[in-house]
N, C-alpha and C positions, 0 to 999 in steps of 0.2 A: 816521350809520350806521342803515340800516334793519334793525331787529331781526328781521325776518321773511325776510331774504334769506340763503340758505345760504352758508357760508364754507368755503373749503379749510382755513382755520385751525382749524376745529372739525370737520374730517372730513366736511364736507357737511351738517352741522347748521346751522340758523339759530341766532343768539344766543338767541332765545326758546326754541327746542327744547332747546338746551344747558342753559339755566338751569332748565328744567323737569325734564329727565331726569338731569342730572349734577351741577350746582352744589350743593355741600355734601351730595351723595348718594352718588355712585359714581365711580370712576376712568374715564378715557377715554384710550385710546391713539389717536393720530392719525399715520398715516404720511404723509409729505410735506405736513405742515401748512403749510410755506412752501417750495414747490418751488424748488430751486436756491438755497437760502438761503446767504448769505455774511454772517458777522457783521460788525458795524461796527468791532469791535476784533479784532485778531489776538492770538494767544498772546503774541507778543513785545511788543505794545502793552499787554497786561494786566500783563505782568511789569514794564513801566516804570511803569504806573499805580500799582501797590502800593508803589512807592518813595516816593510823595508823602505828606506829612504829613496832608493833608486827606482822604485816602482811607482809609476804614475797611476793614481787611483782616485776615485770619487765615491762618496756615500750620498745616496739620494733617498729622500723620504718626504712624506707629507705631514704637516703639523696643523691641525684644525683646518684642513682643506687647502693649506698653502704649501706649495712646493719648496723644499729646502735642499741645499747641496753643500757639502763640505769636502775639501780636498785632503788626501792622505799625506803622509802615512798615518795609519790608525793603530794605536796601541791596543784598543779594544773595539770590537764591533758588537752591535746588538745581538741578542740571542736569536737563533733561528725560530724560536717559539714566538718571538715578537713579530707580528704581521706588518707588511707594508713597507719594507725597506729593500734597497738594492745597493750593492757595491760593485763598482766597475774597475777592472784591472786592465790597463793598456799594455800593449807590446809584450804580451806573455810569451811570444815566440822568442824574444831576446833573453828570457830567463829559464826556458825549459826546452830540452831537445825534442821531447814529444810534441810540444805545441809547435815548434819549428817544423817538424815533420808533417804535421797536419796542414800547416800553411802551404807547404810545398805540394800538396795534393792539387792545388789550384793553379799550378804553373802552366796550364794550357792558356792562361792569360799572361802576357809578358811581365817579367819581373819589374819592369819600369812602372807598372800600374799597381802591383801587389804592395800592400802597405803593412798591415799587422793583424794579429789575432787578439781580439779583446774578449775577456771573460766577464760575464755578468752573473753574479750570484744574488739570488733574491729569496726572501721569505714569502710565505703565502700572501698574495695580493700585491707583491712588490713589482715595480716597473719604473719607467722614466717618463711616462706620459705620452700622449699622442704627439708625434713629431714627424719630420722627414729628414732624410740625409741627402747631401749633394753629391754623393758617390754611390757606387754599386756596393751591395753587401750580401753575403751569404750568412744566414742565421741558422746555425746548427745546434739542435737541442742536445745537451750533454747529460743532463740529469733532471729527473722530474718532468713536469709538464708546464707548458706555457701556452696561453691562449693569445693568438695574434688576430688582430682586426686590421685590415688594410683598405686603402682607398686610392684611386687615381684622381682624386679631386683636384681642381684647378686652384681653389682658394687655399693658399699656403701662408696666409697671414698669421702672425704670432702674437701671443699674449705679451703685453708690455710689462716691464718691471720684475721679471722672474729670472732666477739664476739658470734656468733651463730654457731651451727653445721649445715651447709648448704651443701647439696649434690652437688658434682661437676658436675655430669651428671645424670639428672633426666629424665627418660623416662616413662611417665604415660601410664598405660595399661587400666585403668577403670576410669570413671568419674561419680560422683553422686552429685546432689544438695539436701542438707538436709534442711528440714523445721522443725519448732518446734515440738518436740516429736519424730522425727526420730533419729536413732542412728546407728553408724558405729563401729563395733568391728574390731580391728586390732591386730594381734599377733606381737611378737617382730620382728624387722628388715624388716617390710613392709614399703617401702618408701611412703611418703604421703605429700601432700601440700594442705592446706585449705585456701581459699580466701573468705573474707566476701563480700556478695552482699547486700549493704546497711548496716544499723546498725545491729550489730550481737553479739550474745552471745552464746558461746559453753562451755559445761561442760565436762571436761575430767576426767574419773574415772580411776586412775592409780594404778598399782600394784607393790609391792616390788619384785625385782629380784636381790638379792645380788650375787656378784661373789663368786665362790668357794673359792677364796683366802680370801675374807671377812669372810666366814663361818669358814674356817680353823683357821684364826687368832683369831676369836672370841672364839672358843673352847679352843685354847691354852691359851688365857688370862683367860678364865673361870677356867682352870686347875690351873693356878697361883693363882687366887682368892681362889680356893678350899684349896690350901696349906696354904695360909695366914689365912683362916678361921680356919683351924685345929690348927695353932699356937695360934690363939686367943682363941680357945676352951681350949687348954692346959693352957693358962694364965688366964682362967676364964672370957674371954671377949666375947665369942661367945654367940649368942642368943639361943632361945628355940629350933630351928631346928638344929639337930646335923650335924657337918661337915662330908662329905662322903669321903674325900680324904685320902690318905695314911699318916701314921704317920712317918715323916722323921726328927725326932728330934735328931737322932744320928749324932755326928759330924765326919767329915772326919779325919782319922788318917793314918799315914804312918810309924808306928813303924817298925823297922828292915830294913828300906831303907838305902842305902849307900850314902856316900857323893858324891856330883855331881861335875863334871868337867865343866859343862855348866849351870851356874845358871839361864840364861835367857830362857832356854828351858822348855816348859811345861812338867811336869812329866806325864808319861804314866798312872800311877796309878790314878792320879787325873782326867784325861780324862775318864778313865774307870769307876771310882766311880760316875762321873757325869752322864754318860749314864745309869749305873745301877739304880741310883736314879730316873731318868726320866722314866725308864721302869716300875717303880712301880705305876706310875699314870695310872689309868684305863680310857682309852678313850672309854667310853661306852655310851649307850643310856641315862643313867641318867645324865651324864655330858653334853652331847649335848642338852638334853631337858632343863636343868636348864639354860644353856647359852641362848638358843633360847627363852625360856619363859620370861626371864627377859629382854633380848634385844628387842624383838618384842613388848613387852607391854610398853616399855619406852615411856612416852607421848611425843608428838611432841613439838618442841620449841615454838609453838604457843599456847600450852595448858595453860589454866588459870582456877583454881578451886575456886569456891565460897563456903566457909564452910556453912553447913546447919545442921539442926537438933540439934541446940544448946539446951542443957539441956534435950534432949530426951534420956531416958534410955530404950533401946529396951528390955532388960531383964525383966523390970518391966511392960512396956507398951504393950508388945506383947500379943495377936495379935492386929494389927492396922487396921484401915480402909484404903484401898488403896493399893498401890504398892511401892516397892523400885525400882528405875531405876538408871542405871549408868549415870554419867554426860556424855555429848557428847564427852568429851575429854578422858574419862576413857577407858583404854584398858584391856581386860580380856582374859585369856587363861588358859587352864589346860591340863595336861597329866598325866595319872596314878593318883597318890595321890597328885601330886603337883598342886597348884593353884597360878596363877600369876596375879598381878594387878599393873598396872602403874610402871613396872620395878622392882617390889618386889615379893619375894616368900612369900606367905601368911603363917601366923603362924600355921594355921590348915590345915588338908588335904582337898582335893577337894571332899566334900560331894555331894550327889545328888542335894541338894538345891543350893549349890554354882555353880555346873555345869549348872543347869537350869538358874541361874542368868546370867552366861556368854553366854550361847547359845541363850536365849530368850531376853536378856538385860532387864529383868524385873523379879521381884520376888513378888508374891502375898503375902500380909501380913495377910492372913486369918488364921483361927485356924488349918486348915490342914497343912499349911506350918509350923505353930508354933509347931506342934507336931514333925516335922522333924528337927527342929533347936535346937541345944544344947546351953546351956548358953554361952559357949565360942564363938560360932558362932555369937550369938546375940551381944556379946560385940565387936567382930571384925567388924561386920556390923555397929555398932554404931560408932566405930572409923572412918570407911570410910565415914559415914554421916558427922561427925564432920570435916573431911578434905575436904569435898566437892566432894569426889569421887562418892558418891551415893546421891540421893535425894529421899525424900518421897513425893509421889503424892497421895493426898486424893482421895477417890472414888467419882464418880459423879453420 
């Protein structure tokens, strides 16, 4: 995707212009963001989807003015003729190729930030109340109409004792009615309330926004894993990729210390030795990258992979007719020489062909690519085919 080319999806803005003017700054209303848009899933299909155990879903309604919520799966949902209810289906991109394709329209933002596509189906008057999100969201109208009221208010205090995060004082500043194909972008902490006008379906494209505490804890845990990997390497248990952590196999000793009068007191030397050992861990870009690469490519709990390519030896059959494409649930990222797939660090470095696979989510199986792939890479791609992480699609 060329970030300097204007997109209907962004109201005629280029991705670069959108990121500069609106991303994490101010809302954007786009009429006919996807002209003639038809959702990959119908309302009836979403109602079927939330019957399944592996689909995270919630039903929200009001009873005598009180907000209520129940988690799925749902054997039955209220009739669309009954006003005032909403059902939410999370991670729909993990369950449907069309929804995954829709999510990929937003890849002008790094995959590391892209989270999921949630579908909201509501009867007339349905909604989830005035609230705010701590992450960016694109609200794409898929069916029917929804009236949105939004506000950049500073007061984000919430009602207490409710199953939902409902704003205590909502003071709308702008109001829009969205029809199919229209889209509203909201940066974090913009208060908003959407109410269905008749039968309604809205798709929310959401983004990851981890707290700094989450990132710090993750890199600390990665440092611990690094030490354990080094221990495993010393024991002959580590895999093909070498451990990058310090070698801390020397044991603590306190020779020459005097007898203590206070046996329950922690020794100063032991405290200092612990600090000195910790300081040998290098908190650098390599450590942070490995943590983020493996964490951010971890498949969602809704992911399911169907093995394919049984008996296909890529090293012998290459080049093939067609393309290799990642499964809709497969997550791919790279940085430097490291290549990550579905929570794992790949055995081989991130070659130009592997980077193209991650960026384009396809790899041509022609002779030109064949000359750029080494036997080890073909073996690795074959393993991913066998696990269902990749699929081979024949040419048409």
